[in-house]
DOROVO-571552 format. One record per atom (N, C-alpha, C, O, CB): residue in one letter; chain; z, y, x. Coordinates in steps of 0.1 Angstrom, whole numbers, padded with zeros to 4 digits, m for minus. Glycine has a CB too. Example, Ala and Ser with C-alpha at 12.3 -4.5 7.8 and 13.67 -1.06 7.14 Angstrom:
BEGIN
[a, A, [0078, m0057, 0132]]
[a, A, [0078, m0045, 0123]]
[a, A, [0078, m0033, 0132]]
[a, A, [0085, m0033, 0142]]
[a, A, [0090, m0045, 0113]]
[s, A, [0071, m0022, 0128]]
[s, A, [0071, m0011, 0137]]
[s, A, [0079, 0000, 0129]]
[s, A, [0080, 0011, 0134]]
[s, A, [0057, m0006, 0141]]
***
This chain:
BEGIN
[m, A, [0000, m0011, 0007]]
[m, A, [m0001, 0000, 0000]]
[m, A, [m0001, 0014, 0010]]
[m, A, [m0004, 0025, 0006]]
[m, A, [0009, 0000, m0010]]
[g, A, [0003, 0012, 0021]]
[g, A, [0003, 0023, 0029]]
[g, A, [0016, 0031, 0030]]
[g, A, [0017, 0042, 0036]]
[g, A, [m0007, 0030, 0025]]
[l, A, [0027, 0024, 0023]]
[l, A, [0040, 0033, 0022]]
[l, A, [0047, 0030, 0035]]
[l, A, [0045, 0020, 0041]]
[l, A, [0051, 0029, 0009]]
[t, A, [0055, 0038, 0040]]
[t, A, [0063, 0037, 0052]]
[t, A, [0077, 0031, 0046]]
[t, A, [0079, 0030, 0034]]
[t, A, [0065, 0054, 0061]]
[t, A, [0085, 0027, 0055]]
[t, A, [0097, 0020, 0051]]
[t, A, [0106, 0028, 0043]]
[t, A, [0111, 0022, 0034]]
[t, A, [0104, 0015, 0061]]
[a, A, [0109, 0041, 0045]]
[a, A, [0115, 0049, 0039]]
[a, A, [0109, 0054, 0024]]
[a, A, [0116, 0055, 0015]]
[a, A, [0117, 0058, 0048]]
[s, A, [0096, 0057, 0023]]
[s, A, [0088, 0059, 0010]]
[s, A, [0091, 0045, 0002]]
[s, A, [0092, 0045, m0010]]
[s, A, [0070, 0063, 0012]]
[y, A, [0092, 0035, 0008]]
[y, A, [0092, 0022, 0000]]
[y, A, [0107, 0021, m0007]]
[y, A, [0110, 0018, m0019]]
[y, A, [0089, 0008, 0010]]
[a, A, [0116, 0023, 0002]]
[a, A, [0131, 0024, m0004]]
[a, A, [0132, 0037, m0013]]
[a, A, [0140, 0036, m0023]]
[a, A, [0144, 0026, 0009]]
[r, A, [0125, 0048, m0011]]
[r, A, [0130, 0060, m0021]]
[r, A, [0122, 0055, m0034]]
[r, A, [0128, 0058, m0045]]
[r, A, [0124, 0079, m0015]]
[l, A, [0111, 0048, m0036]]
[l, A, [0102, 0045, m0046]]
[l, A, [0112, 0034, m0053]]
[l, A, [0115, 0035, m0065]]
[l, A, [0086, 0038, m0041]]
[l, A, [0117, 0025, m0045]]
[l, A, [0126, 0016, m0053]]
[l, A, [0139, 0021, m0059]]
[l, A, [0144, 0017, m0070]]
[l, A, [0129, 0005, m0043]]
[r, A, [0144, 0030, m0053]]
[r, A, [0157, 0038, m0058]]
[r, A, [0151, 0046, m0070]]
[r, A, [0158, 0046, m0081]]
[r, A, [0164, 0049, m0046]]
[l, A, [0143, 0053, m0071]]
[l, A, [0135, 0060, m0083]]
[l, A, [0133, 0050, m0096]]
[l, A, [0134, 0054, m0108]]
[l, A, [0119, 0066, m0077]]
[a, A, [0130, 0038, m0092]]
[a, A, [0127, 0030, m0102]]
[a, A, [0141, 0022, m0108]]
[a, A, [0140, 0012, m0116]]
[a, A, [0115, 0021, m0098]]
[g, A, [0153, 0027, m0103]]
[g, A, [0165, 0020, m0105]]
[g, A, [0170, 0008, m0097]]
[g, A, [0178, 0000, m0102]]
[g, A, [0164, 0015, m0118]]
[f, A, [0166, 0007, m0087]]
[f, A, [0170, m0004, m0078]]
[f, A, [0179, 0000, m0069]]
[f, A, [0177, 0012, m0064]]
[f, A, [0160, m0011, m0071]]
[q, A, [0190, m0007, m0064]]
[q, A, [0202, m0003, m0054]]
[q, A, [0200, m0013, m0042]]
[q, A, [0200, m0025, m0045]]
[q, A, [0217, m0004, m0060]]
[p, A, [0200, m0008, m0030]]
[p, A, [0200, m0018, m0018]]
[p, A, [0213, m0023, m0018]]
[p, A, [0224, m0018, m0021]]
[p, A, [0196, m0011, m0004]]
[l, A, [0211, m0037, m0014]]
[l, A, [0224, m0044, m0010]]
[l, A, [0224, m0047, 0002]]
[l, A, [0217, m0057, 0005]]
[l, A, [0228, m0054, m0017]]
[m, A, [0232, m0041, 0012]]
[m, A, [0233, m0043, 0027]]
[m, A, [0237, m0058, 0030]]
[m, A, [0244, m0064, 0023]]
[m, A, [0246, m0033, 0033]]
[p, A, [0232, m0063, 0039]]
[p, A, [0232, m0078, 0042]]
[p, A, [0249, m0076, 0053]]
[p, A, [0253, m0067, 0061]]
[p, A, [0213, m0084, 0053]]
[r, A, [0256, m0089, 0049]]
[r, A, [0266, m0090, 0059]]
[r, A, [0262, m0090, 0074]]
[r, A, [0252, m0095, 0078]]
[r, A, [0273, m0102, 0055]]
[p, A, [0270, m0085, 0081]]
[p, A, [0265, m0088, 0096]]
[p, A, [0270, m0102, 0102]]
[p, A, [0281, m0107, 0098]]
[p, A, [0272, m0075, 0107]]
[l, A, [0265, m0108, 0110]]
[l, A, [0267, m0120, 0116]]
[l, A, [0281, m0120, 0122]]
[l, A, [0284, m0110, 0130]]
[l, A, [0255, m0123, 0126]]
[r, A, [0289, m0130, 0119]]
[r, A, [0302, m0128, 0127]]
[r, A, [0299, m0129, 0141]]
[r, A, [0289, m0133, 0146]]
[r, A, [0312, m0138, 0123]]
[e, A, [0311, m0125, 0148]]
[e, A, [0308, m0125, 0163]]
[e, A, [0307, m0141, 0168]]
[e, A, [0313, m0151, 0163]]
[e, A, [0320, m0117, 0171]]
[g, A, [0298, m0141, 0178]]
[g, A, [0295, m0153, 0185]]
[g, A, [0283, m0162, 0175]]
[g, A, [0277, m0172, 0180]]
[g, A, [0311, m0162, 0188]]
[a, A, [0281, m0157, 0163]]
[a, A, [0272, m0164, 0157]]
[a, A, [0257, m0159, 0160]]
[a, A, [0255, m0148, 0164]]
[a, A, [0275, m0162, 0143]]
[h, A, [0245, m0168, 0159]]
[h, A, [0233, m0168, 0164]]
[h, A, [0225, m0168, 0151]]
[h, A, [0230, m0173, 0142]]
[h, A, [0231, m0178, 0173]]
[g, A, [0213, m0163, 0149]]
[g, A, [0204, m0166, 0142]]
[g, A, [0197, m0154, 0136]]
[g, A, [0199, m0143, 0140]]
[g, A, [0208, m0174, 0133]]
[p, A, [0188, m0156, 0125]]
[p, A, [0182, m0143, 0123]]
[p, A, [0189, m0134, 0115]]
[p, A, [0199, m0138, 0110]]
[p, A, [0170, m0145, 0117]]
[v, A, [0187, m0122, 0114]]
[v, A, [0193, m0111, 0108]]
[v, A, [0191, m0112, 0092]]
[v, A, [0179, m0113, 0089]]
[v, A, [0188, m0099, 0115]]
[l, A, [0199, m0113, 0083]]
[l, A, [0196, m0113, 0069]]
[l, A, [0189, m0101, 0062]]
[l, A, [0194, m0090, 0064]]
[l, A, [0208, m0116, 0064]]
[p, A, [0180, m0102, 0055]]
[p, A, [0172, m0091, 0051]]
[p, A, [0180, m0083, 0040]]
[p, A, [0191, m0087, 0034]]
[p, A, [0157, m0097, 0045]]
[l, A, [0175, m0073, 0038]]
[l, A, [0181, m0062, 0028]]
[l, A, [0176, m0067, 0014]]
[l, A, [0164, m0070, 0012]]
[l, A, [0175, m0047, 0032]]
[t, A, [0184, m0068, 0006]]
[t, A, [0181, m0072, m0008]]
[t, A, [0183, m0061, m0018]]
[t, A, [0191, m0052, m0014]]
[t, A, [0188, m0083, m0012]]
[w, A, [0176, m0060, m0029]]
[w, A, [0176, m0051, m0039]]
[w, A, [0182, m0055, m0052]]
[w, A, [0180, m0066, m0056]]
[w, A, [0164, m0047, m0040]]
[r, A, [0190, m0046, m0060]]
[r, A, [0194, m0052, m0073]]
[r, A, [0191, m0041, m0082]]
[r, A, [0193, m0029, m0079]]
[r, A, [0210, m0057, m0073]]
[w, A, [0186, m0044, m0093]]
[w, A, [0182, m0034, m0102]]
[w, A, [0193, m0032, m0114]]
[w, A, [0197, m0041, m0120]]
[w, A, [0166, m0037, m0109]]
[r, A, [0196, m0019, m0115]]
[r, A, [0204, m0016, m0125]]
[r, A, [0197, m0006, m0135]]
[r, A, [0191, 0005, m0132]]
[r, A, [0216, m0011, m0119]]
[p, A, [0198, m0009, m0147]]
[p, A, [0192, m0003, m0158]]
[p, A, [0197, 0012, m0157]]
[p, A, [0207, 0014, m0150]]
[p, A, [0196, m0011, m0171]]
[p, A, [0193, 0020, m0162]]
[p, A, [0197, 0036, m0163]]
[p, A, [0206, 0037, m0175]]
[p, A, [0205, 0032, m0186]]
[p, A, [0182, 0046, m0164]]
[r, A, [0217, 0045, m0171]]
[r, A, [0226, 0046, m0183]]
[r, A, [0221, 0054, m0196]]
[r, A, [0213, 0063, m0196]]
[r, A, [0239, 0053, m0177]]
[r, A, [0226, 0047, m0207]]
[r, A, [0220, 0053, m0219]]
[r, A, [0229, 0067, m0221]]
[r, A, [0241, 0069, m0219]]
[r, A, [0221, 0042, m0231]]
[q, A, [0220, 0075, m0226]]
[q, A, [0225, 0090, m0228]]
[q, A, [0228, 0089, m0241]]
[q, A, [0220, 0085, m0250]]
[q, A, [0215, 0103, m0226]]
[a, A, [0242, 0095, m0245]]
[a, A, [0247, 0093, m0257]]
[a, A, [0239, 0103, m0268]]
[a, A, [0239, 0115, m0265]]
[a, A, [0262, 0097, m0256]]
[e, A, [0234, 0098, m0278]]
[e, A, [0228, 0106, m0285]]
[e, A, [0237, 0117, m0293]]
[e, A, [0247, 0112, m0298]]
[e, A, [0220, 0099, m0293]]
[p, A, [0233, 0129, m0295]]
[p, A, [0242, 0138, m0302]]
[p, A, [0241, 0134, m0316]]
[p, A, [0231, 0129, m0321]]
[p, A, [0238, 0152, m0300]]
[e, A, [0253, 0136, m0324]]
[e, A, [0255, 0132, m0336]]
[e, A, [0248, 0142, m0345]]
[e, A, [0249, 0154, m0341]]
[e, A, [0268, 0130, m0339]]
[p, A, [0242, 0139, m0355]]
[p, A, [0233, 0149, m0364]]
[p, A, [0247, 0158, m0370]]
[p, A, [0257, 0154, m0374]]
[p, A, [0222, 0139, m0377]]
[a, A, [0242, 0173, m0371]]
[a, A, [0250, 0180, m0377]]
[a, A, [0253, 0178, m0392]]
[a, A, [0243, 0175, m0399]]
[a, A, [0246, 0192, m0375]]
[v, A, [0265, 0178, m0397]]
[v, A, [0267, 0177, m0411]]
[v, A, [0267, 0191, m0417]]
[v, A, [0275, 0200, m0413]]
[v, A, [0278, 0170, m0414]]
[p, A, [0258, 0191, m0428]]
[p, A, [0255, 0203, m0433]]
[p, A, [0268, 0209, m0440]]
[p, A, [0275, 0203, m0447]]
[p, A, [0244, 0201, m0443]]
[r, A, [0269, 0222, m0437]]
[r, A, [0281, 0228, m0442]]
[r, A, [0279, 0233, m0457]]
[r, A, [0269, 0240, m0460]]
[r, A, [0284, 0239, m0432]]
[r, A, [0289, 0229, m0466]]
[r, A, [0286, 0235, m0480]]
[r, A, [0292, 0248, m0479]]
[r, A, [0303, 0251, m0474]]
[r, A, [0293, 0227, m0492]]
[p, A, [0284, 0258, m0484]]
[p, A, [0289, 0272, m0483]]
[p, A, [0300, 0276, m0493]]
[p, A, [0301, 0271, m0504]]
[p, A, [0276, 0282, m0484]]
[e, A, [0307, 0284, m0489]]
[e, A, [0322, 0286, m0499]]
[e, A, [0320, 0302, m0500]]
[e, A, [0313, 0308, m0493]]
[e, A, [0340, 0281, m0491]]
[g, A, [0325, 0306, m0509]]
[g, A, [0325, 0319, m0515]]
[g, A, [0321, 0322, m0528]]
[g, A, [0319, 0313, m0537]]
[g, A, [0318, 0327, m0507]]
[a, A, [0320, 0334, m0531]]
[a, A, [0315, 0339, m0545]]
[a, A, [0302, 0336, m0546]]
[a, A, [0297, 0331, m0556]]
[a, A, [0317, 0353, m0547]]
[f, A, [0292, 0339, m0534]]
[f, A, [0278, 0337, m0537]]
[f, A, [0275, 0323, m0535]]
[f, A, [0263, 0320, m0537]]
[f, A, [0268, 0346, m0529]]
[a, A, [0281, 0315, m0531]]
[a, A, [0279, 0301, m0530]]
[a, A, [0281, 0294, m0545]]
[a, A, [0274, 0286, m0550]]
[a, A, [0290, 0295, m0518]]
[a, A, [0291, 0300, m0551]]
[a, A, [0293, 0296, m0566]]
[a, A, [0282, 0301, m0574]]
[a, A, [0277, 0293, m0582]]
[a, A, [0305, 0302, m0573]]
[l, A, [0278, 0314, m0571]]
[l, A, [0267, 0318, m0581]]
[l, A, [0253, 0310, m0578]]
[l, A, [0245, 0308, m0587]]
[l, A, [0264, 0333, m0579]]
[a, A, [0252, 0306, m0565]]
[a, A, [0239, 0298, m0562]]
[a, A, [0240, 0285, m0569]]
[a, A, [0231, 0279, m0574]]
[a, A, [0236, 0296, m0547]]
[e, A, [0253, 0280, m0570]]
[e, A, [0253, 0265, m0577]]
[e, A, [0251, 0266, m0592]]
[e, A, [0248, 0256, m0598]]
[e, A, [0266, 0258, m0575]]
[l, A, [0253, 0279, m0597]]
[l, A, [0252, 0282, m0613]]
[l, A, [0236, 0283, m0617]]
[l, A, [0230, 0279, m0627]]
[l, A, [0260, 0297, m0617]]
[v, A, [0230, 0289, m0605]]
[v, A, [0214, 0293, m0607]]
[v, A, [0207, 0279, m0606]]
[v, A, [0197, 0278, m0614]]
[v, A, [0208, 0304, m0593]]
[k, A, [0210, 0269, m0598]]
[k, A, [0203, 0255, m0597]]
[k, A, [0200, 0250, m0613]]
[k, A, [0195, 0239, m0615]]
[k, A, [0214, 0244, m0588]]
***
């Protein structure tokens, strides 16, 4: 794709992935270094605002409006 390692990591982070760093080998152990793994976390849901409850008008003009209906 022509991406650098930093660009690839940034693209994955923007898509919701988090890197999991591998544990280092214990002292005296030999072998290949474990690869970096990625875990996907869905985005947090935004709390939807509750619809505003229509206020009942109060007062003398509200009472007159009820009579006109």
